C-alpha positions in Angstrom: 54.7 12.7 -73.5 56.5 15.4 -71.6 58.6 13.1 -69.4 59.7 11.0 -72.4 60.5 14.2 -74.4 62.8 15.3 -71.6 64.4 11.9 -71.4 65.0 11.9 -75.2 66.6 15.3 -75.1 68.8 14.5 -72.1 69.9 11.3 -73.9 70.7 13.3 -77.1 72.8 15.8 -75.1 74.7 13.0 -73.4 75.4 10.9 -76.5 76.1 13.6 -79.1 79.9 13.7 -78.3 80.1 10.0 -78.9 77.7 9.9 -81.9 77.8 13.2 -83.8 76.9 11.6 -87.1 74.5 8.8 -86.1 72.7 10.4 -83.1 69.4 10.1 -84.9 69.6 6.3 -85.4 71.0 5.7 -81.9 68.2 7.7 -80.3 65.5 6.2 -82.4 66.7 2.7 -81.4 67.1 3.6 -77.7 63.5 4.9 -77.3 61.8 3.0 -80.1 60.6 6.2 -81.8 60.7 7.3 -85.4 63.6 9.3 -86.9 61.1 12.1 -87.5 60.5 12.3 -83.8 64.2 12.4 -83.1 64.6 15.2 -85.6 61.9 17.2 -83.9 63.8 17.0 -80.6 67.1 17.9 -82.4 65.4 21.0 -83.9 64.1 22.0 -80.5 67.6 21.6 -79.0 69.1 23.6 -81.8 66.5 26.4 -81.4 67.4 26.5 -77.7 71.1 26.9 -78.6 72.1 23.6 -76.9 73.4 21.9 -80.0 74.8 22.8 -83.4 74.0 21.1 -86.8 76.3 21.1 -89.8 75.5 19.5 -93.1 72.1 18.4 -94.3 69.9 15.2 -94.4 72.0 12.0 -94.1 75.3 13.9 -93.9 74.3 16.0 -90.9 76.6 16.2 -87.9 75.6 17.4 -84.5 77.7 19.0 -81.7 77.0 20.4 -78.3 76.7 24.2 -78.5 79.6 24.8 -76.1 81.8 21.9 -77.0 83.6 23.7 -79.8 83.6 27.2 -78.4 87.3 27.6 -77.3 89.7 30.2 -76.1 93.4 29.8 -76.2 96.0 32.2 -74.9 99.7 31.8 -75.4 102.9 33.8 -75.0 104.7 34.8 -78.2 108.0 33.0 -78.3 110.3 31.7 -81.0 108.8 28.2 -80.5 105.1 29.3 -81.1 103.8 27.8 -84.3 100.4 28.7 -85.8 100.0 25.3 -87.5 100.6 23.5 -84.2 98.0 25.7 -82.4 95.5 24.9 -85.2 96.3 21.2 -85.3 96.3 20.6 -81.5 93.4 22.8 -80.5 91.0 23.6 -83.4 91.4 21.3 -86.4 89.1 18.5 -85.2 86.4 21.1 -84.5 86.4 22.2 -88.1 86.8 18.8 -89.7 83.1 18.2 -90.1 82.6 21.3 -92.2 82.3 21.3 -96.0 85.7 21.0 -97.6 85.7 24.5 -99.1 84.7 26.1 -95.8 87.3 24.0 -93.9 89.9 25.2 -96.3 89.1 28.8 -95.8 89.1 28.5 -92.0 92.4 26.6 -92.1 94.0 29.2 -94.3 92.6 32.3 -92.5 93.3 31.0 -89.0 97.0 30.2 -89.7 97.7 33.3 -91.9 96.2 35.7 -89.3 97.8 33.9 -86.4 101.2 34.0 -88.1 100.9 37.7 -88.7 100.3 38.2 -85.0 103.2 36.1 -84.0 105.7 37.7 -86.5 104.6 41.3 -86.8 102.6 42.4 -83.7 105.6 43.1 -81.5 103.4 41.9 -78.7 104.0 39.4 -75.9 100.8 37.3 -76.1 98.1 36.1 -78.4 94.5 35.3 -77.8 92.5 33.0 -80.1 88.8 32.3 -79.8 86.2 30.4 -81.7 82.4 30.8 -81.4 80.0 28.4 -83.1 76.4 29.4 -83.7 73.5 28.0 -85.8 74.8 28.1 -89.3 78.1 29.9 -88.9 81.4 30.0 -87.0 83.4 33.1 -85.9 87.2 33.1 -85.4 88.9 35.8 -83.4 92.6 36.5 -83.1 94.0 39.2 -80.9 97.4 40.3 -79.7 98.7 43.0 -77.3 101.2 44.6 -79.7 101.5 48.0 -81.2 98.6 47.7 -83.6 98.7 46.7 -87.3 97.8 50.2 -88.6 100.5 51.9 -86.6 102.9 49.2 -87.7 102.2 49.8 -91.3 102.2 53.6 -90.9 105.7 53.4 -89.4 107.1 50.9 -91.8 105.8 52.8 -94.9 106.4 56.3 -93.5 102.8 57.3 -94.0 101.5 60.7 -92.9 98.2 59.5 -91.6 97.4 56.3 -89.9 94.2 55.9 -91.9 96.4 55.5 -95.0 97.4 52.1 -93.5 94.0 50.7 -94.3 94.1 51.9 -97.9 97.5 50.3 -98.3 96.4 47.1 -96.6 93.4 46.9 -98.9 95.5 47.0 -102.1 97.4 43.8 -101.4 101.2 43.0 -101.5 101.7 45.3 -98.5 104.0 43.9 -95.8 106.3 45.3 -93.1 108.7 42.5 -93.6 109.2 41.9 -97.4 112.1 39.5 -96.9 109.8 37.0 -95.1 106.3 37.8 -96.3 104.5 38.7 -99.5 101.7 40.7 -98.0 99.0 38.4 -99.4 97.7 36.8 -96.3 95.3 39.5 -95.0 94.3 40.5 -98.6 93.0 37.0 -99.4 91.7 36.2 -96.0 89.6 39.4 -96.0 88.0 38.2 -99.3 87.5 34.5 -98.4 85.4 34.9 -95.3 81.8 36.2 -95.3 82.7 38.9 -92.9 86.2 40.2 -91.9 87.2 43.0 -89.6 90.4 44.5 -88.1 90.2 46.6 -85.0 93.4 48.5 -84.1 94.7 51.9 -83.1 91.2 53.4 -82.8 90.1 52.3 -86.3 88.1 49.4 -87.6 88.3 48.1 -91.2 85.3 46.0 -92.2 84.8 43.9 -95.3 81.4 42.2 -95.9 81.7 39.9 -98.9 78.1 38.7 -99.2 76.9 42.3 -99.3 80.0 43.3 -101.3 80.7 46.2 -99.0 83.7 47.5 -97.1 84.2 50.5 -94.9 86.2 52.1 -92.1 84.8 53.2 -88.7 86.5 55.3 -86.1 86.3 53.9 -82.5 85.4 56.3 -79.8 86.6 56.2 -76.2 89.6 54.5 -74.9 91.6 52.7 -77.5 92.4 49.0 -77.0 96.0 47.9 -77.3 97.1 45.6 -80.0 95.1 44.2 -82.9 91.8 42.4 -82.9 90.7 40.5 -86.0 87.4 38.7 -86.5 86.5 36.3 -89.3 83.0 34.8 -89.9 81.8 32.2 -92.4 78.6 30.4 -92.9 78.5 26.6 -93.0 76.7 26.7 -96.4 79.2 29.1 -98.1 79.9 28.1 -101.6 83.1 30.2 -101.8 86.4 28.4 -102.3 90.0 29.5 -101.8 90.7 28.6 -105.4 88.0 31.0 -106.6 89.4 33.8 -104.4 92.9 33.3 -105.5 91.8 33.0 -109.1 90.0 36.3 -109.0 93.2 38.1 -108.4 95.7 35.9 -110.3 97.0 35.9 -113.9 95.4 33.0 -115.7 98.7 32.1 -117.4 101.3 32.7 -114.7 99.0 32.2 -111.7 100.8 35.2 -110.1 98.9 37.6 -107.8 98.9 40.6 -110.1 95.3 41.9 -110.0 93.8 44.2 -107.4 90.5 45.9 -106.7 90.7 49.3 -105.1 87.8 50.9 -103.2 88.5 54.5 -104.0 86.6 55.9 -101.0 89.2 54.4 -98.7 91.5 57.2 -99.8 89.1 59.8 -98.4 90.2 61.3 -95.1 87.8 63.7 -93.2 86.5 66.3 -95.6 88.7 65.4 -98.5 87.1 65.5 -102.0 88.3 63.5 -104.9 89.8 66.4 -106.8 93.6 66.7 -106.2 96.5 65.0 -107.9 98.1 64.5 -104.5 95.2 62.4 -103.3 95.3 60.4 -106.6 99.0 59.8 -106.0 98.2 58.5 -102.5 95.7 56.1 -104.1 98.3 55.0 -106.7 101.1 54.3 -104.2 102.4 50.7 -104.7 100.1 49.9 -107.6 103.0 49.5 -110.1 103.4 46.0 -108.6 100.2 44.9 -110.4 99.3 44.3 -114.0 95.5 44.6 -113.7 93.8 47.3 -111.5 90.1 47.9 -111.0 89.2 51.2 -109.4 85.8 50.9 -107.5 83.9 54.2 -107.3 81.1 52.9 -105.2 79.7 55.6 -102.9 81.5 58.5 -104.7 79.3 61.2 -106.3 81.9 63.3 -108.1 85.6 63.5 -109.0 87.8 66.3 -110.2 89.7 66.6 -113.5 93.2 66.6 -111.8 92.3 63.4 -109.8 91.1 61.6 -112.9 94.0 62.8 -115.0 96.6 61.6 -112.6 95.2 58.1 -112.4 94.0 57.4 -115.9 96.5 59.4 -118.0 99.7 60.2 -116.1 100.0 56.8 -114.3 98.8 54.9 -117.3 101.4 56.6 -119.5 104.1 55.7 -117.0 102.9 52.1 -116.9 101.4 51.2 -120.3 101.7 47.5 -119.4 99.1 47.9 -116.7 95.5 47.4 -117.5 93.3 50.0 -115.7 89.5 49.5 -115.4 86.8 51.1 -113.2 83.4 50.0 -111.8 80.4 51.2 -109.8 80.7 54.7 -111.0 77.7 57.1 -111.3 77.0 59.1 -114.5 78.9 62.1 -113.3 82.1 60.2 -112.4 81.8 58.2 -115.6 81.5 61.4 -117.6 84.7 62.9 -116.0 86.7 59.7 -116.6 85.6 59.2 -120.2 85.6 62.9 -121.1 89.3 62.8 -121.9 89.9 59.1 -121.9 87.4 57.4 -124.3 89.4 54.2 -124.7 89.2 53.1 -121.1 87.0 50.2 -120.2 84.5 50.0 -117.3 84.2 46.7 -115.5 
């Protein structure tokens, strides 16, 4: 009956905050209806974006759609602590998620917020969470100078777009005495989707699709840095897996990196010069295992290849160099003079 259906849904919306885990049993008892009937009403409310479901079957937990959408803004002061912001405002919202998803959100939230507090040179921070059917988005923004400009200045780079290339390598920090430069590297690989918008550029990493790219923002540039992170409730990814993919199996040190070669291309550059190869190689002596990803690249020049796979390798024989996602032309150029190299 329509009237009873409306009563049941109104009851569910009223009682979910008190009974997130047993709302099915409570509603079935209240109206003397089957659990199947209650689930039908829950599905209707979820479809209408009035509630959110996490988990499955008897482990399902329900929340009001808006109850966990939050926005926090705070001034940057010496007393601001990212762990306190997480614990006091957001931790309970994420507690019902699967352990691996919770761990990724906890890590990413605190790492990115700490970066904004310590490095942004801004005066305030804005944090927001948005819950939807099947996923959660976390946003962290500041009103500082912008992360790409910060890196450009600290590393004395010629072009601000080089900042994205350096950031993607890992172990890049503007404050080496206090930070290792690992936070953004691992966070960008732990979430399903990760993006940084700053200084007119957007760096996007899509881990399910295994794609990453850079976009130039048109129009008026926003001040500061805006970072977004998204993960699905059913993600099977774990922090241990992410860390393990880039760590030495014996020492557990972060000494492996995966470089997307196309991030070194600016405007109409082609992959032919030694100078471009040197730009790509900057800072990579810190690693012991390097994978060069040639996805999206159609051709490379002899000088570019020689600088990476012979000159750099001869200077650092202890470093293992591999490559992947190369087409036949690129593979030919690499193996033409370097037959002992391995492809991934």
